[in-house]
C-alpha positions, 0 to 999 in steps of 0.5 A: 260389950263396950262396957269398961273399955278406954276409947280415944277419938281422934277428930281431924278436920271435915264437915263430918266431924259433926257426926262425932257428937253422937259417936261420943254420946252412943259410946257414953251410953255403952258405958265406954270410957271416951276420950278425945284430941282434935286438930285445930282445923276440926274446932271449926266443924265442932267444938271442944266444949260440945265433945267434953259435955258429951264425953264427960272429960277433957278435949285435948289439942295441943301438945302443951296448953296453959295447965302445962304438957298434955302427954300424948303417950300417955293416952296412946297407952291409955286407950283400948282403941284409937278411931280416927274420926273423920279422917281427912286426906291430909291425915292418913297422908301424915299418918302413913307417912309418919308424919306428926305435927300436931297431938292426933298424929304424936298420940297415933304414933304414940298408941300400942292399941288396935286403930281403927282408921274412919275416911271422909272426903270427896269422892274423887280426892277418895278414888285418887290414887295416892289416897288409896296408897296410903289406905294400903299402907296403913291396912299393912301396918295393922290399922283397921278400915272403917269402909267410906259409905256411898251417897251425898257428898259435902261437895254436891257430888254423890259417890263414895267418901261419906264417913261411916255413920256412928252406929255403924262405927259403933257395931264395928267395935262391938263386934271387934270387942267381941272377938277379942274376949273370945281369943284366949283359945291358946291361953298357956300355950307356948307357940314357937316360930321360925319365920322370914330367911336365913343368910348364910355367910360367903365372906365378911360382906356376902351372903347367899340367901332367899327372897323371904320377907317373914310376912307369913311368919310374922302374921302367924305370930300376932294372931297366935299371940292374940289367940292368948298364946305365949309366942316365941318368934325365931326371925331372920333378918327381915324389916317385917316385925310383929306388931302384938307386943307380947311376942318375943322377937328372937333375931338370928342370921344363918341356919345354924343360928336358927337351928340352936334357937329353935333347939332351945326352946323346942322342948317346952314347946306345945305348938311350932310353926316352921315357916321360915325359909331356911337355906339348906346349904352354907359355904364349907369354908367362909372367908375371913376377908372379903374376896377379891375379884380375880381372872376366871369363875369362883368355885365354892363349895358348900355343905348342907345345913342341918334340917330343923325341921326333920331335927325337930320332927324326931324329937316330937311328942305326943302332945306337940303339933307341928306345922311345916311350910312347904314352897314348890314350883312343880309336882307341889302336891305330891313333893308336899306329901313326901314333906308332911310325911318325911319331916313328922308334920301335923299338917303342911301349908303348901304355896305354889309359886305359880298361882299369882299373888301367892309366896314370897313379898306379897301381902297375899297367899294361896294355899293347900294343907295337907294333913296326915290323914290325908286331908286336903284343903285348898283355900283362895287367894287370901290376905297373909293375915286371913292364911295366919288365921286359917293356920291358927284355927285348924291348930286349935281344932288339933289341940282339941282333937281329944 
């Protein structure tokens, strides 16, 4: 499973660094190609010569050396996976905040591959809110956590904080690559996704919008791309960007721009997921200059925007799958069911804002799937990445039903 995989191990300064000799040996035994980066502090626990001998490759520690410039960008692009092990509290904090004062961090910030983090530190350091905040931040960036283990620590305390054992790390990587190697289920398919909010201009500086962040739609785009699909993500204005390098991002602002972009791609689309929070109304007249405050109330006349889902739903061909979203605050099931039928969706993903942890802005979501055949599937609260995978699985099931 790890044969010919390119693995970059980044070692920071912890007593757990001694375990990296075993980790390198296990990877090499599995016929992976291994390269190692070490911080200066890490070299106090295990020598570069040891890891160079075991990996059969030079060990890197400085961006420049007597031999010349060591290309951290090249290392980040070379790797199929990067493992930061052991990851100290200091290194975690720097990774989470984009600091770059050594070659390990430079390679991390340059990498495009999946990154696994294996923390190692004392119990109180691990449970400290600052460390946990940094870990959660790294997870939101799309990094993978190799959970710490429970046991005796270097301080003499007993508890969580031990770096995962080398055999455990290898098992995680084998599982990860097995899943990746099987994820070409949507190869040859084109998936069109709308995501994020739209902004409807009132004047050059003001607009009508909503609280959508684009987290859910972007997570779906990343998961669809992982399955081998060509993914076109039409996104409103949001700071959330896709992590998968193959996702084609089309940035729009207004509901009309989103409709025009979706309509332009729809005929060549196999699957469309309408996850955007599109404005139903837009100011009938957009002021050319900033509206000045004056006495009395301001009345803005609103006009209906193009209903993207309903318009494209009427054009849907037999081979196409359309997935909709419904965000409701009352009569959730009834409203979602009407929307499912009216807009010709194959299934609809219902978010009920009365559910804690669901809806805009959260990293989690709690959804219900309603299908054309009447089937209703309720899910527990999950991360949006997990919800995205549930949506992908349902799409694959519908594509394969014939």
